Backbone as a printed PyTorch tensor [residue, N CA C, xyz], in Angstrom:
tensor([[[159.5940, 104.5670, 128.8930],
         [159.9830, 103.7920, 128.7350],
         [159.9370, 102.8220, 127.3120]],

        [[158.5330, 102.8640, 126.9380],
         [158.5460, 102.5160, 125.1930],
         [159.2760, 102.9800, 124.3220]],

        [[159.6350, 104.2380, 124.3930],
         [160.3010, 104.9940, 123.5630],
         [161.8180, 104.6490, 123.6260]],

        [[162.1880, 104.2300, 124.6480],
         [163.7440, 103.5530, 124.8420],
         [163.9840, 102.3630, 124.1410]],

        [[162.6540, 101.6160, 124.4030],
         [162.5460, 100.1360, 123.9550],
         [162.7900, 100.1940, 122.6290]],

        [[161.6750, 100.9150, 121.9660],
         [161.4770, 101.0550, 120.6350],
         [163.0880, 101.6440, 119.6740]],

        [[163.6010, 102.7120, 120.3330],
         [164.9920, 103.2400, 120.0050],
         [166.1810, 102.2570, 120.1360]],

        [[166.4300, 101.5160, 121.3080],
         [167.2350, 100.2920, 121.5190],
         [167.0630,  99.3380, 120.7580]],

        [[165.9820,  98.6850, 120.4830],
         [165.7120,  97.5630, 119.5300],
         [165.7840,  98.1890, 118.3170]],

        [[165.5910,  99.2740, 117.8180],
         [165.7890,  99.7620, 116.3180],
         [166.8850,  99.9700, 116.0920]],

        [[167.7560, 100.0780, 116.7100],
         [169.3910, 100.2490, 116.6240],
         [169.7960,  99.1440, 115.9550]],

        [[169.2970,  98.1940, 116.8310],
         [169.6360,  96.6970, 116.7270],
         [169.2590,  96.3900, 115.4430]],

        [[168.1880,  96.5110, 115.0570],
         [167.6300,  96.1770, 113.8530],
         [168.3130,  96.7680, 112.6370]],

        [[168.5070,  98.0350, 112.6700],
         [169.4430,  98.7930, 111.8080],
         [170.5960,  98.0600, 111.4940]],

        [[171.4350,  97.6020, 112.3380],
         [172.7380,  96.8520, 112.3590],
         [172.7590,  95.6530, 111.6200]],

        [[171.6360,  94.9380, 112.3580],
         [171.6770,  93.2450, 111.9210],
         [170.7070,  93.2540, 110.8520]],

        [[169.6560,  93.8990, 110.4810],
         [168.6300,  93.4820, 109.6510],
         [168.7660,  94.5570, 108.4640]],

        [[168.4780,  95.8320, 108.6000],
         [168.1390,  96.9050, 107.6410],
         [168.7780,  96.9360, 106.4600]],

        [[170.2800,  96.5820, 106.8670],
         [171.1090,  96.9970, 105.5020],
         [170.9880,  95.3130, 104.6320]],

        [[171.3400,  94.8040, 105.5130],
         [170.9400,  93.3070, 104.3690],
         [169.5050,  93.3830, 103.9070]],

        [[168.4820,  93.8610, 104.4040],
         [166.8900,  93.5870, 103.6930],
         [167.0000,  94.6560, 102.5560]],

        [[167.6940,  95.5240, 102.6670],
         [167.4830,  96.7490, 101.3400],
         [168.4480,  96.1720, 100.1990]],

        [[169.5080,  95.5730, 100.4110],
         [170.4220,  94.8680,  99.4040],
         [169.6790,  93.8950,  98.9840]],

        [[168.6160,  92.9730,  99.6150],
         [168.2610,  91.7090,  99.0300],
         [167.2350,  92.3000,  98.2100]],

        [[166.1590,  93.2550,  98.9640],
         [165.2690,  93.7190,  97.7810],
         [165.7940,  94.4800,  96.6920]],

        [[166.7650,  94.9270,  96.8470],
         [167.2370,  95.8480,  95.5180],
         [167.2280,  95.0340,  94.5560]],

        [[168.2240,  93.9110,  95.0210],
         [168.9240,  92.7070,  93.8840],
         [167.3960,  92.0860,  93.3010]],

        [[166.3740,  91.7370,  94.1510],
         [165.1250,  91.1190,  93.5280],
         [164.2940,  92.0200,  92.4290]],

        [[164.4820,  93.2540,  92.8240],
         [163.8240,  94.1630,  92.3420],
         [164.5840,  94.6260,  90.8200]],

        [[165.9670,  94.6440,  90.8750],
         [166.6710,  95.0610,  89.8460],
         [166.6510,  93.9320,  88.7660]],

        [[166.1880,  92.3330,  89.3310],
         [166.1490,  91.4760,  88.5580],
         [164.4160,  91.3040,  87.7960]],

        [[163.6980,  91.6590,  88.6750],
         [162.4240,  91.4180,  88.2140],
         [161.8490,  92.6450,  87.0150]],

        [[162.3140,  93.8260,  87.2760],
         [161.3390,  94.9340,  86.4720],
         [162.1280,  94.7710,  84.9740]],

        [[161.2760,  95.1030,  84.1470],
         [161.2700,  94.8640,  82.8170],
         [162.5630,  96.2520,  82.5040]],

        [[163.1430,  95.9480,  80.9980],
         [164.1370,  96.4930,  80.5930],
         [163.5870,  97.9360,  80.1130]],

        [[164.5220,  98.6600,  80.7250],
         [164.1510, 100.5960,  80.1350],
         [162.6640, 100.7780,  80.7150]],

        [[162.1340, 100.2900,  81.7150],
         [161.0350, 100.5640,  82.5930],
         [161.2370, 101.9790,  83.3130]],

        [[160.1600, 102.6500,  83.2730],
         [160.0740, 103.8150,  83.7290],
         [159.3480, 103.2350,  85.2290]],

        [[159.5910, 103.3680,  86.4450],
         [159.2730, 103.0460,  87.8080],
         [158.8360, 104.1930,  88.8190]],

        [[157.4180, 103.7240,  89.1570],
         [157.0100, 104.7060,  89.9600],
         [156.8390, 103.6530,  91.3890]],

        [[157.6250, 104.2520,  92.4720],
         [157.9510, 103.6460,  93.5690],
         [156.5070, 104.3600,  94.6420]],

        [[155.5750, 103.6850,  94.9020],
         [154.6050, 104.2620,  96.0130],
         [154.9020, 103.9800,  97.2320]],

        [[155.1770, 104.9110,  98.1020],
         [155.5830, 104.9000,  99.3150],
         [157.0490, 104.2440,  99.7540]],

        [[157.9480, 105.1250,  98.6870],
         [159.5160, 104.8260,  98.7010],
         [160.0860, 105.0670, 100.0580]],

        [[159.6690, 105.6310, 100.7460],
         [160.3870, 106.2320, 101.9680],
         [161.6160, 106.8510, 101.8950]],

        [[162.8550, 106.4110, 101.9640],
         [164.2190, 107.7120, 101.8110],
         [164.5680, 107.1280, 100.4050]],

        [[164.0960, 106.1170,  99.8760],
         [164.4160, 105.7030,  98.1390],
         [165.9590, 105.3120,  98.2680]],

        [[166.2440, 104.6910,  99.5180],
         [167.7970, 103.7160,  99.6190],
         [167.7810, 102.3490,  98.5980]],

        [[166.4110, 101.8750,  98.6050],
         [166.1310, 100.6430,  97.7140],
         [166.2210, 101.0050,  96.5460]],

        [[165.8290, 102.0030,  96.0180],
         [165.4650, 102.3350,  94.5110],
         [167.1220, 102.9040,  94.1710]],

        [[167.7760, 103.5530,  94.8090],
         [169.0460, 103.9140,  94.6090],
         [169.8370, 102.8220,  94.3210]],

        [[169.6040, 101.7300,  95.1200],
         [170.4590, 100.3190,  95.0560],
         [169.8920,  99.7410,  93.6650]],

        [[169.0200,  99.7330,  93.1630],
         [168.2190,  99.3460,  92.0660],
         [169.0540, 100.0020,  91.0920]],

        [[168.8540, 101.4010,  90.8860],
         [169.6140, 101.8820,  89.8720],
         [171.2720, 102.0980,  89.7360]],

        [[171.5570, 101.0700,  90.6560],
         [173.1910, 101.3060,  90.8190],
         [173.2240,  99.7790,  89.9710]],

        [[172.6690,  98.8880,  89.7900],
         [172.0990,  97.6780,  88.9650],
         [171.9060,  97.9380,  87.7950]],

        [[170.9510,  98.9610,  87.6140],
         [170.0650,  99.0010,  86.2570],
         [170.1650, 100.5510,  85.6910]],

        [[170.7520, 100.7710,  85.1540],
         [171.2580, 101.8960,  84.8200],
         [170.0510, 102.4500,  83.5380]],

        [[169.3830, 101.4920,  83.1860],
         [168.3370, 101.8770,  82.2600],
         [167.2090, 102.3480,  82.4500]],

        [[167.0720, 102.2530,  83.6960],
         [165.7810, 102.3170,  84.4340],
         [165.4730, 103.6610,  85.0710]],

        [[164.3880, 104.3930,  85.0390],
         [164.0620, 105.7150,  85.6390],
         [163.0960, 105.3300,  86.6610]],

        [[163.5580, 105.7470,  88.1180],
         [162.6250, 105.5730,  88.9000],
         [162.2280, 107.1090,  89.9860]],

        [[161.0640, 107.1900,  90.0250],
         [160.3620, 108.3080,  90.7060],
         [159.7080, 107.6560,  91.9600]],

        [[159.6380, 108.6170,  93.1520],
         [159.2190, 107.9830,  94.5320],
         [157.5480, 108.9260,  94.6430]],

        [[156.9600, 108.3860,  95.2600],
         [155.6480, 108.7290,  96.1520],
         [155.8060, 108.4100,  97.6490]],

        [[155.3670, 109.6890,  98.7100],
         [155.3120, 109.4740,  99.7110],
         [154.1830, 110.4630, 100.4440]],

        [[153.7410, 109.9300, 101.4620],
         [152.7840, 111.1580, 102.0530],
         [153.8650, 111.6690, 103.2720]],

        [[155.0980, 111.2420, 103.4820],
         [156.0840, 112.0370, 104.3930],
         [157.2000, 111.9380, 103.2010]],

        [[157.3250, 113.1880, 102.4740],
         [158.7960, 113.1080, 102.0470],
         [159.7710, 113.4790, 102.5470]],

        [[160.7600, 112.9140, 102.7840],
         [162.0020, 113.0380, 103.7420],
         [163.0210, 113.8770, 102.8810]],

        [[163.4550, 114.6180, 103.7680],
         [164.6920, 115.2480, 102.9930],
         [165.8010, 114.8280, 102.9840]],

        [[166.0940, 113.9260, 103.2960],
         [167.5870, 112.9760, 102.9690],
         [167.1910, 111.4960, 101.8900]],

        [[166.2040, 111.9510, 101.3580],
         [165.7430, 110.9830, 100.1890],
         [166.7770, 110.7620,  99.1180]],

        [[166.9710, 109.3380,  98.7060],
         [168.0100, 109.3230,  97.9040],
         [167.5180, 109.6480,  96.4050]],

        [[166.2700, 109.7910,  95.9680],
         [165.7270, 109.6410,  94.5380],
         [164.5530, 111.1120,  94.7500]],

        [[164.3070, 111.3570,  93.6060],
         [163.0860, 112.3340,  93.3310],
         [161.6720, 111.8360,  93.9060]],

        [[161.4890, 112.2500,  95.0270],
         [159.9530, 112.2410,  95.7880],
         [158.9580, 113.0730,  95.8470]],

        [[157.7850, 112.6750,  95.1540],
         [156.8880, 113.6720,  95.2620],
         [155.6880, 113.1590,  96.3700]],

        [[155.2520, 114.6270,  96.7760],
         [154.1160, 113.9240,  98.0420],
         [152.6940, 113.5980,  97.4120]],

        [[152.2460, 112.6430,  97.8130],
         [150.4760, 112.2270,  97.6120],
         [150.0300, 112.1110,  99.0620]],

        [[148.5220, 111.6790,  98.9990],
         [147.7580, 111.9970,  99.9500],
         [147.7140, 110.3700, 100.2770]],

        [[148.2290, 109.1190, 100.0070],
         [148.3820, 108.0980, 100.4980],
         [146.9260, 107.0460,  99.8140]],

        [[146.2160, 107.7760,  98.6650],
         [145.0810, 107.4210,  97.8740],
         [145.1560, 107.1890,  96.5470]],

        [[145.2150, 108.4770,  96.0780],
         [145.3010, 109.0380,  94.7670],
         [146.4220, 109.2690,  94.0370]],

        [[146.9700, 108.2700,  93.1730],
         [148.0890, 108.2560,  92.6400],
         [147.9750, 109.5230,  91.6650]],

        [[148.5810, 110.6180,  91.7960],
         [148.6980, 111.9520,  90.8800],
         [149.0660, 112.0210,  89.5950]],

        [[148.9890, 110.7880,  88.7990],
         [149.5050, 110.6520,  87.5560],
         [148.0900, 110.2700,  86.6990]],

        [[148.3100, 110.5300,  85.2580],
         [147.2270, 110.1530,  84.4570],
         [147.2770, 108.4740,  83.8860]],

        [[146.3400, 108.0360,  83.2580],
         [145.9320, 106.8970,  83.0060],
         [147.5410, 105.9510,  82.2950]],

        [[147.9290, 104.9520,  82.6470],
         [148.8220, 104.2430,  81.7030],
         [150.1040, 105.1160,  81.6030]],

        [[150.5230, 105.8220,  82.5460],
         [151.9450, 106.6810,  82.5720],
         [153.0230, 106.3030,  82.8890]],

        [[152.9060, 105.0350,  83.5810],
         [154.2570, 104.4220,  83.7780],
         [154.3080, 102.8560,  83.6240]],

        [[155.4440, 102.2420,  83.3990],
         [155.5630, 101.2920,  82.6420],
         [155.1940, 100.0870,  84.0370]],

        [[155.8490, 100.3180,  85.5490],
         [155.9640,  99.5210,  86.1020],
         [155.5190, 100.3660,  87.7660]],

        [[154.6320, 100.0780,  88.2850],
         [154.5010, 100.4220,  89.6780],
         [154.8660,  99.4800,  91.1780]],

        [[155.9490,  99.9630,  91.5650],
         [156.3940,  99.2070,  92.9210],
         [155.5970,  99.5270,  94.0690]],

        [[155.3150,  98.7510,  95.0040],
         [154.9420,  98.8280,  96.4570],
         [155.9880,  98.1690,  96.9780]],

        [[156.5660,  98.5700,  97.8560],
         [157.6570,  97.6350,  98.7900],
         [157.3830,  97.8640, 100.2480]],

        [[156.4860,  96.6190, 100.8460],
         [156.1870,  96.9110, 102.2250],
         [155.3120,  98.0790, 102.6800]],

        [[154.3200,  98.4050, 101.9170],
         [153.2230,  99.7360, 101.8610],
         [152.0270,  99.4410, 102.0010]],

        [[151.7900,  98.4590, 101.2080],
         [150.0600,  98.4040, 101.2100],
         [149.7900,  97.9250, 102.3760]],

        [[150.1020,  97.2240, 103.2620],
         [149.6300,  97.1200, 105.0480],
         [149.6620,  98.1600, 105.6700]],

        [[150.5660,  99.1440, 105.2200],
         [150.1170, 100.7010, 106.0950],
         [148.7350, 101.3290, 105.7770]],

        [[148.2270, 100.8490, 104.7510],
         [147.4580, 101.6660, 104.0280],
         [145.7840, 100.9750, 104.6360]],

        [[144.6090, 102.0350, 104.6210],
         [143.3920, 101.7130, 105.0790],
         [142.8260, 100.5170, 104.2150]],

        [[142.9880, 100.9850, 103.2120],
         [142.2320, 100.2030, 102.0050],
         [143.4170,  99.9460, 100.5840]],

        [[144.0440,  98.7150, 100.9200],
         [145.0710,  98.4580,  99.8300],
         [144.5160,  98.0470,  98.6470]],

        [[143.4700,  97.3390,  98.7660],
         [142.8120,  97.3050,  97.3900],
         [142.4390,  98.3820,  96.3620]],

        [[142.1170,  99.5870,  96.8770],
         [142.0620, 100.7990,  96.3600],
         [143.3570, 101.4630,  95.8860]],

        [[144.4180, 101.1010,  96.5300],
         [145.5570, 101.8780,  96.0330],
         [145.9070, 100.8350,  94.9440]],

        [[145.6100,  99.2910,  95.0850],
         [145.9970,  98.5910,  93.9510],
         [145.3240,  98.8950,  93.0060]],

        [[144.2080,  99.2250,  93.2070],
         [143.5350,  99.5990,  91.5110],
         [144.0310, 101.1130,  91.0670]],

        [[144.5230, 101.9040,  91.9780],
         [145.0530, 103.1650,  91.1160],
         [146.3310, 102.8080,  90.9220]],

        [[147.1030, 101.7610,  91.1640],
         [148.4550, 101.3780,  90.7930],
         [147.9590, 100.9300,  89.1510]],

        [[147.1160,  99.7930,  88.9390],
         [146.2760,  99.5050,  87.5430],
         [146.3270, 100.5740,  86.6270]],

        [[145.4890, 101.4450,  87.5840],
         [145.2790, 102.7300,  86.3860],
         [146.3260, 103.1150,  85.6820]],

        [[147.2010, 103.2190,  86.4540],
         [148.5350, 104.4140,  85.8620],
         [149.3790, 103.4850,  85.1140]],

        [[149.6120, 102.3400,  85.3580],
         [150.3400, 101.5410,  84.8550],
         [150.1290, 100.7240,  83.5320]],

        [[151.2240, 100.6500,  82.6480],
         [151.1730,  99.9180,  81.6080],
         [151.4940,  98.6690,  81.3670]],

        [[152.5220,  98.0180,  82.1230],
         [153.0180,  96.6360,  82.2140],
         [152.6440,  95.8670,  83.4450]],

        [[153.2600,  96.4280,  84.2930],
         [153.6830,  94.9460,  85.3780],
         [153.2490,  96.0410,  86.8700]],

        [[153.1490,  95.4650,  87.9570],
         [152.8140,  95.8870,  89.2430],
         [153.8650,  95.0300,  90.1710]],

        [[154.8930,  95.3220,  90.6500],
         [155.8520,  94.7120,  91.7100],
         [155.4540,  94.7880,  92.9360]],

        [[155.1640,  93.5950,  93.6870],
         [154.6220,  94.2650,  95.1190],
         [155.4860,  93.5710,  96.1880]],

        [[156.1600,  94.1420,  97.1270],
         [156.6350,  93.0660,  98.0280],
         [155.9300,  93.3670,  99.3590]],

        [[155.3300,  92.3300, 100.0330],
         [154.5580,  92.6450, 101.0440],
         [154.4830,  91.1730, 102.1580]],

        [[153.4490,  91.0840, 103.0610],
         [153.4530,  90.0280, 104.1200],
         [152.1640,  89.2490, 103.8110]],

        [[152.0530,  88.3270, 104.0210],
         [150.9000,  87.2830, 103.9790],
         [151.0420,  86.4960, 105.5470]],

        [[149.8470,  86.4510, 106.1570],
         [149.3830,  86.1440, 107.2160],
         [149.4070,  84.4470, 107.2020]],

        [[150.1550,  83.9300, 107.4710],
         [150.3430,  82.3800, 107.1230],
         [151.2990,  81.6030, 108.3930]],

        [[150.8060,  80.7920, 109.0660],
         [151.2960,  80.1310, 110.1720],
         [151.1800,  80.9370, 111.5120]],

        [[151.5360,  79.8900, 112.5190],
         [151.4000,  80.1800, 114.1610],
         [151.9530,  81.5560, 114.1550]],

        [[151.2820,  82.4320, 114.9670],
         [151.7940,  83.8310, 115.5760],
         [151.8600,  84.6360, 114.2000]],

        [[151.5470,  84.3420, 113.1710],
         [152.1810,  85.2550, 111.8170],
         [151.6990,  86.5950, 112.2920]],

        [[150.5090,  86.8260, 112.6620],
         [150.0580,  88.3930, 112.9130],
         [150.8240,  89.3620, 113.5440]],

        [[151.0160,  88.2920, 115.0540],
         [151.7700,  88.9660, 116.1940],
         [153.2400,  89.3660, 115.5800]],

        [[153.8340,  88.3930, 114.8810],
         [155.1220,  88.6640, 114.8460],
         [155.3710,  89.8710, 113.6400]],

        [[154.4040,  89.8040, 112.7790],
         [154.5610,  90.8860, 111.4710],
         [153.9370,  92.7030, 112.5240]],

        [[153.4030,  92.3550, 113.5530],
         [153.3010,  93.5850, 114.2360],
         [154.3370,  94.0430, 114.7170]],

        [[155.0230,  93.0720, 115.1690],
         [156.2080,  93.5530, 116.4730],
         [157.3560,  94.1660, 115.3440]],

        [[157.3700,  93.4460, 114.0410],
         [158.4190,  93.9600, 113.2110],
         [157.7910,  95.2170, 112.4950]],

        [[156.6780,  95.5820, 112.5210],
         [156.3960,  96.7010, 111.8560],
         [156.5410,  98.0460, 112.8480]],

        [[156.4150,  97.3870, 114.2600],
         [156.7430,  98.7300, 115.3760],
         [158.1770,  98.7850, 115.3910]],

        [[158.8860,  98.1080, 115.1990],
         [160.5470,  98.3530, 115.4020],
         [160.8240,  99.2680, 113.9950]],

        [[160.5010,  98.6200, 113.1430],
         [160.9800,  99.6330, 111.8840],
         [160.4670, 100.5080, 111.4290]],

        [[159.4480, 100.7760, 112.1790],
         [158.6150, 101.6730, 111.5380],
         [158.2930, 103.1480, 112.7720]],

        [[158.1880, 102.9410, 113.9590],
         [157.4770, 103.7100, 114.9520],
         [158.7390, 104.8990, 114.5550]],

        [[159.9430, 104.8870, 114.3800],
         [161.1390, 105.9860, 114.6390],
         [161.0040, 106.7430, 113.4970]],

        [[160.2050, 106.3300, 112.2200],
         [160.2540, 106.7630, 111.3830],
         [158.8830, 107.7670, 111.1390]],

        [[157.8870, 107.5760, 112.2840],
         [156.6240, 108.2280, 112.0720],
         [155.7120, 107.3270, 111.0310]],

        [[155.7000, 106.1980, 110.6410],
         [154.9760, 105.6830, 109.5740],
         [153.8750, 105.1140, 110.0250]],

        [[152.5720, 105.4480, 109.6460],
         [151.5530, 105.3750, 109.8360],
         [151.2620, 103.4970, 110.2130]],

        [[150.8090, 102.8360, 111.1190],
         [150.8370, 101.6530, 111.3030],
         [149.1880, 101.3220, 111.3770]],

        [[148.8580, 100.3850, 110.2830],
         [147.3240, 100.0260, 110.4880],
         [147.0580,  98.4990, 110.6850]],

        [[148.4880,  97.9060, 110.5000],
         [148.5960,  96.5420, 110.7740],
         [147.6800,  95.4680, 109.7320]],

        [[147.4060,  96.0700, 108.4530],
         [146.4440,  95.7100, 107.6270],
         [147.0240,  94.2640, 106.9910]],

        [[147.1830,  93.4950, 107.5930],
         [147.9770,  92.3460, 106.6400],
         [146.6650,  91.4480, 106.0860]],

        [[147.5730,  90.8100, 104.7530],
         [146.3450,  89.9320, 104.2350],
         [146.5270,  88.6770, 104.4680]],

        [[145.6560,  87.8330, 104.5240],
         [145.9130,  86.3020, 104.4190],
         [145.9550,  85.7180, 102.9250]],

        [[146.1500,  84.6790, 102.6670],
         [146.3570,  84.1420, 101.3480],
         [144.9270,  84.2600, 100.4870]],

        [[143.9780,  84.0440, 101.0960],
         [142.4990,  84.2940, 100.4860],
         [142.3210,  85.7810, 100.3550]],

        [[142.5410,  86.5000, 101.4870],
         [142.2820,  88.0860, 100.7040],
         [143.6280,  88.7070,  99.5910]],

        [[144.4700,  87.8740,  99.2700],
         [145.4160,  88.4500,  98.4150],
         [144.6450,  87.9600,  97.0460]],

        [[143.9650,  86.4980,  97.1570],
         [143.5450,  86.0150,  95.8150],
         [142.2040,  86.8190,  95.8500]],

        [[141.3160,  87.5720,  96.6590],
         [140.4400,  88.2740,  96.5220],
         [141.1130,  89.5210,  95.7030]],

        [[142.2470,  89.9120,  96.0130],
         [142.6500,  91.3860,  96.0960],
         [143.0100,  91.5850,  94.4590]],

        [[143.8740,  90.1970,  93.7240],
         [144.1470,  89.7000,  92.4890],
         [142.8300,  89.9470,  91.9240]],

        [[141.5100,  89.0570,  92.1390],
         [140.4930,  89.2150,  91.1650],
         [139.7990,  90.7490,  91.2720]],

        [[139.9370,  91.4060,  92.5740],
         [139.2900,  92.4990,  92.2480],
         [139.8370,  93.6880,  91.3670]],

        [[141.1860,  93.2330,  91.3550],
         [141.6760,  94.3640,  90.7180],
         [142.2630,  94.1230,  89.1820]],

        [[142.1920,  92.8120,  88.9390],
         [142.9420,  92.4780,  87.7210],
         [144.0370,  92.2290,  87.3870]],

        [[144.7370,  92.0190,  88.7350],
         [146.0680,  91.7760,  88.5850],
         [146.5410,  90.2880,  88.4560]],

        [[147.1850,  89.7590,  87.9070],
         [147.6980,  88.5650,  87.7190],
         [149.2820,  88.0120,  88.2030]],

        [[149.4990,  87.4010,  89.1300],
         [150.5700,  87.2760,  89.5520],
         [151.3870,  86.1460,  88.9370]],

        [[152.5010,  86.6710,  88.1020],
         [153.4000,  85.9450,  86.8930],
         [154.5500,  85.3570,  87.5100]],

        [[154.9230,  85.9440,  88.4860],
         [156.2420,  85.0490,  89.2060],
         [156.1580,  85.8010,  90.9300]],

        [[155.7510,  84.7680,  91.6660],
         [155.6310,  84.8340,  93.2250],
         [157.0550,  84.1590,  93.6580]],

        [[157.6570,  84.9830,  94.6660],
         [158.9160,  84.5590,  95.4800],
         [158.7110,  84.7710,  96.7680]],

        [[159.0510,  83.4910,  97.6220],
         [158.8050,  83.8190,  99.1820],
         [160.3410,  83.3460,  99.5540]],

        [[160.8990,  82.2920,  99.1800],
         [162.5220,  82.4830,  99.9710],
         [163.2090,  83.4160,  99.2300]],

        [[162.9800,  84.6400, 100.2500],
         [163.9170,  85.9070,  99.7700],
         [165.2130,  86.2920, 100.2930]],

        [[165.5320,  85.1830, 101.6860],
         [166.6400,  85.7330, 102.3080],
         [166.8000,  86.9410, 103.0800]],

        [[165.8490,  87.4440, 103.1870],
         [165.9360,  88.8100, 104.0360],
         [166.6660,  88.7040, 105.2690]],

        [[166.5260,  87.6630, 106.1280],
         [167.1900,  87.5030, 107.2940],
         [168.5110,  86.4180, 107.6840]],

        [[169.3220,  86.7280, 108.4490],
         [170.4030,  85.9180, 108.7040],
         [169.5060,  84.4010, 108.9910]],

        [[170.3340,  83.3690, 108.7100],
         [169.7460,  81.9020, 109.1310],
         [169.2010,  81.8120, 110.5660]],

        [[169.9130,  82.3640, 111.3970],
         [169.2390,  82.3410, 112.6780],
         [167.9850,  83.0850, 113.1200]],

        [[167.6550,  84.1510, 112.3590],
         [166.6140,  84.8830, 112.6200],
         [165.2100,  84.3810, 111.8650]],

        [[165.7990,  83.6260, 110.4680],
         [164.4510,  83.4990, 109.5630],
         [163.6240,  82.5190, 110.2270]],

        [[163.8670,  81.6190, 111.0790],
         [162.8400,  80.8180, 111.9470],
         [161.7720,  81.9210, 112.5780]],

        [[162.2000,  82.9020, 113.2190],
         [161.4160,  83.6170, 113.9570],
         [160.6350,  85.1040, 113.3260]],

        [[161.4810,  85.5240, 112.1930],
         [160.7620,  86.7430, 111.5980],
         [160.5620,  86.4180, 109.9280]],

        [[161.1910,  85.2010, 109.8720],
         [161.0280,  85.2790, 108.0640],
         [160.0630,  84.2370, 107.7590]],

        [[160.2830,  83.0410, 108.1160],
         [159.2470,  82.0910, 107.7930],
         [158.6310,  82.2740, 106.0370]],

        [[157.5250,  81.9140, 106.2460],
         [156.5630,  82.1260, 105.0900],
         [155.8030,  83.6510, 104.8780]],

        [[156.3800,  84.6670, 105.7040],
         [155.3400,  85.8780, 106.2260],
         [156.0530,  86.7870, 104.9830]],

        [[156.9350,  86.4630, 104.0830],
         [157.2800,  87.5870, 103.0550],
         [157.2700,  87.3610, 101.7880]],

        [[156.6470,  87.9630, 100.8360],
         [156.9960,  87.4830,  99.6380],
         [156.9260,  88.7220,  98.4120]],

        [[157.4500,  88.3570,  97.2890],
         [157.7880,  89.4840,  96.2530],
         [156.8530,  88.8520,  95.0860]],

        [[155.8190,  89.5180,  94.1870],
         [155.1730,  89.2420,  93.2600],
         [155.4330,  90.3470,  92.2850]],

        [[155.4140,  89.6180,  90.9860],
         [155.1930,  90.3370,  89.7400],
         [154.0680,  90.3280,  89.2590]],

        [[153.1910,  91.2560,  88.8360],
         [151.9600,  91.1540,  88.6430],
         [151.6390,  91.2970,  86.8920]],

        [[151.0270,  90.7760,  86.1570],
         [150.7310,  91.5250,  85.2060],
         [149.1060,  92.1170,  85.2060]],

        [[148.6590,  93.0100,  84.2280],
         [147.4660,  93.5880,  84.5990],
         [146.5720,  92.9400,  83.2960]],

        [[145.3990,  92.7310,  83.6790],
         [144.2420,  92.1920,  82.9820],
         [143.3020,  93.1000,  82.7890]],

        [[143.4170,  93.5420,  81.4910],
         [142.7190,  95.1250,  81.2480],
         [141.1960,  94.8100,  81.5010]],

        [[140.5720,  93.9260,  80.7520],
         [139.0040,  93.8230,  80.3480],
         [138.7370,  92.8640,  81.3080]],

        [[138.8700,  92.6400,  82.4820],
         [138.3050,  91.5980,  83.2950],
         [136.9180,  91.4960,  83.8720]],

        [[136.1330,  90.5680,  83.6500],
         [134.7580,  90.3800,  84.1270],
         [134.5940,  90.9420,  85.5730]],

        [[134.0150,  91.9560,  86.1950],
         [133.4300,  92.1040,  87.2460],
         [132.8930,  91.3370,  88.2500]]])
């Protein structure tokens, strides 16, 4: 019964939400990533957003990492264990996380790995537990969007205070934080948009006090 429900709602989600979401996020990332940057997309999934970014920004080079390498990926994807990024220190200009950190057991550990391998910026699209029924809404969206693809669901969403702690711990300094993303149609935004989503461009403070 639950499989049928997820499949049915998932098809509706794909038609009404997914195509809009990938276009909107690709436009955001294409605007925010520095010129000529090498980009590592950690947890890239099928790479569709990256392919749309490249269609807008031919100056970029993008490689993906994912624990589940999909045979239909639109970009080059390398496997990794979900914890340690398999590249040397400061080997990428930008590291990108798009709705990935809340799927991990230790988001701060993975952010620290991003800080290790990045030269310039870390770009994050994720969620923030803010407002009435925020956590329940995010769990529902995660199940609909990810159960059909076998993506691990840890529901590890951060509150604003936890994000602030993560920035301090890792030495990341948010320079541009966007919340009015327009991911959903106007009729759906009061239900699943609200203040639950953000994109942040973060600089790296290298020698920060512990």
